[in-house]
Structure formats: C-alpha cells, structure tokens
LOSEVEX-373788 format. One record per residue (C-alpha): residue in three letters; x, y, z. Coordinates in pm, whole numbers, padded with zeros to 5 digits, always signed. Layout:
alaXYZ
...
This chain:
met+00000+00000+00000
ala+00287+00233+00080
phe+00459+00173-00254
ala+00131+00239-00438
ala+00078+00561-00240
leu+00431+00668-00335
gly+00353+00603-00701
asp+00586+00303-00733
gly+00346+00064-00901
lys+00618-00175-01013
arg+00736-00229-00655
ala+00376-00241-00521
trp+00292-00530-00756
glu+00622-00707-00678
val+00542-00703-00306
phe+00183-00814-00372
arg+00312-01114-00569
leu+00543-01201-00278
ile+00267-01199-00015
asn-00010-01349-00229
pro-00090-01687-00064
ala-00182-01843-00398
asn+00180-01801-00508
his+00303-01994-00204
gly+00093-02293-00311
ser+00170-02286-00682
ser+00418-02575-00661
ala+00454-02891-00454
glu+00774-02753-00300
gly+00611-02421-00215
thr+00311-02595-00057
ala+00538-02820+00152
thr+00728-02514+00277
tyr+00427-02284+00337
lys+00228-02557+00517
val-00094-02354+00549
glu-00394-02306+00324
pro-00299-02126-00001
tyr-00644-01963-00009
val-00609-01790+00330
val-00393-01486+00401
ser-00150-01563+00681
ala-00052-01301+00934
asp+00306-01429+00936
val+00553-01591+00700
tyr+00848-01704+00905
gly+01198-01596+00810
val+01410-01798+01052
ala+01524-02161+01015
pro+01395-02424+01047
his+01059-02266+00952
thr+01171-02025+00678
gly+00882-01965+00436
arg+00620-02128+00659
gly+00291-01943+00702
gly+00135-01886+01039
trp-00181-01751+01204
ser-00381-01823+00890
trp-00731-01803+01039
tyr-00667-01573+01333
thr-00584-01255+01145
gly-00710-00930+00998
ser-00462-00974+00714
ala-00733-01080+00468
gly-00912-00748+00516
trp-00591-00558+00453
met-00517-00773+00145
tyr-00863-00687+00010
arg-00797-00315+00063
leu-00453-00349-00099
ile-00599-00507-00412
ile-00919-00302-00450
glu-00807+00038-00326
ser-00430+00065-00368
leu-00376-00143-00683
leu-00700-00149-00882
gly-00776+00201-00759
leu-01133+00212-00624
thr-01196+00404-00302
leu-01545+00468-00166
lys-01601+00787+00034
val-01966+00813+00140
asp-02147+00827-00199
lys-01847+00896-00423
leu-01626+00635-00586
tyr-01273+00764-00652
phe-01037+00621-00913
his-00662+00602-00842
pro-00533+00296-01031
cys-00179+00177-00984
ile-00163-00100-01243
pro+00123-00278-01418
ala+00244-00098-01729
asp+00162-00398-01951
trp-00210-00400-01859
gln-00418-00259-02144
ser-00753-00275-01963
tyr-00955-00435-01685
lys-01318-00433-01572
ile-01489-00413-01238
his-01862-00455-01179
tyr-01939-00243-00874
arg-02272-00273-00693
tyr-02396+00030-00502
arg-02709-00072-00316
glu-02940-00182-00602
thr-02745-00017-00884
val-02457-00169-01080
tyr-02172+00033-01227
his-01979-00149-01501
ile-01637+00015-01484
thr-01377-00033-01756
phe-01025+00098-01705
val-00829+00153-02026
ser-00461+00243-02047
val-00376+00448-02356
pro-00031+00531-02495
ile-00029+00906-02442
ala+00249+01094-02271
asp+00026+01330-02071
arg-00022+01228-01711
lys-00398+01248-01709
met-00713+01051-01656
val-01054+01095-01818
val-01375+00956-01666
his-01697+00902-01862
val-02028+00798-01705
asp-02287+00671-01952
gly-02094+00844-02231
val-02068+01182-02058
glu-01724+01309-01956
thr-01679+01421-01597
ala-01423+01675-01481
thr-01328+01473-01173
asp-01140+01162-01063
phe-01457+01020-00907
ile-01821+00946-00981
ser-02116+01030-00762
leu-02303+00709-00687
val-02679+00711-00726
asp-02909+00424-00633
asp-03148+00444-00929
arg-03163+00065-00986
arg-03016+00100-01337
asp-02693-00024-01486
his-02434+00243-01565
ala-02130+00226-01793
val-01817+00397-01662
glu-01497+00427-01861
val-01178+00544-01694
thr-00909+00621-01950
val-00566+00637-01795
ser-00249+00764-01960
ala+00015+00494-01993
ala+00243+00743-01817
leu+00026+00692-01507
thr-00017+00315-01511
ser+00270+00256-01273
his+00197+00564-01061
ala-00078+00641-00816
ile-00303+00898-00980
gly-00418+01010-00638
ser-00075+01159-00573
lys-00166+01428-00830
ile+00149+01395-01039
C-alpha cells in the first residue's frame, strides 16, 4: 500500500506477488514449505530456520481485510467515500484494460479501465458516455446499470493517480 501511495506501481505489484498466498501454493515444494492453506492470508511468514517460508496464524488474522484493501483500493484504484467512488489505479504498465462490476445498493456500475499510450499524465472519466471533470463518480441508487470508462495515460499506469502527479 505504501509503494502504491508513493507512485511506485512496479514495486507495489512485486510485493503483492510475494505476499499473495496463492503463489506460495503454486508448486509442490512451495506448498510443503508454506504448510498452510494457499487460499487464506497468513498473518506471518516465518523468516528464521527451520521454519523459513512457513505461514502462520492463517485463520486468526485481519490480514485478509488488509489484502482486500490493498488489491481493490491501492492497486486497482477504487476508493469509496460516502457516496463517491474515486479512481486512483496503480496497475502494471503492460495491462491494457480491466473491468470491475461495482454494486452500489441496487445499482450496478460497469467500470472499464483503459490504459492508452499518451504521454500526458492524465485521466478521463466518462459515465454513460458523458465526460466528468473529476477523478470520481457520484453514486446514485437508481436501480439501473451504468457504464463507466476510466481512460488512464500509460504514463500513469505505474503511478498512483491520487498523488496528483
């Protein structure tokens, strides 16, 4: 989260890959070393022999909540503040696009993030085809589906837009 906030997307994703429990269970050797469920975020991964690489406190932890916030808020870039959804993606430079279907009460926002090869460090947000002048959308519970497109400059894909670079 700190690397994403600093605008170092490359390092933020490197650290995420290191702590992602699915990566600890991606091989027989990794599973034998990790020794806990690869679908649960452990609070600890031991760094001292003879338990180096072993996970611990896998069910007694708030780490899963922090992992969720890391992925949704810091990396994919969605932050809810009351009835506004802010966009501050910090995605790998090789990602061209991704989609998120966001439910707000009884309304669904279909959000597509697109990285375009322009040098300007800017972001453009469209809601149902209408451009906004902000880095957020105001959420309304009108029980309709809404299309949101967030176009992000490739110059920003590895930087946190929220840092206002």
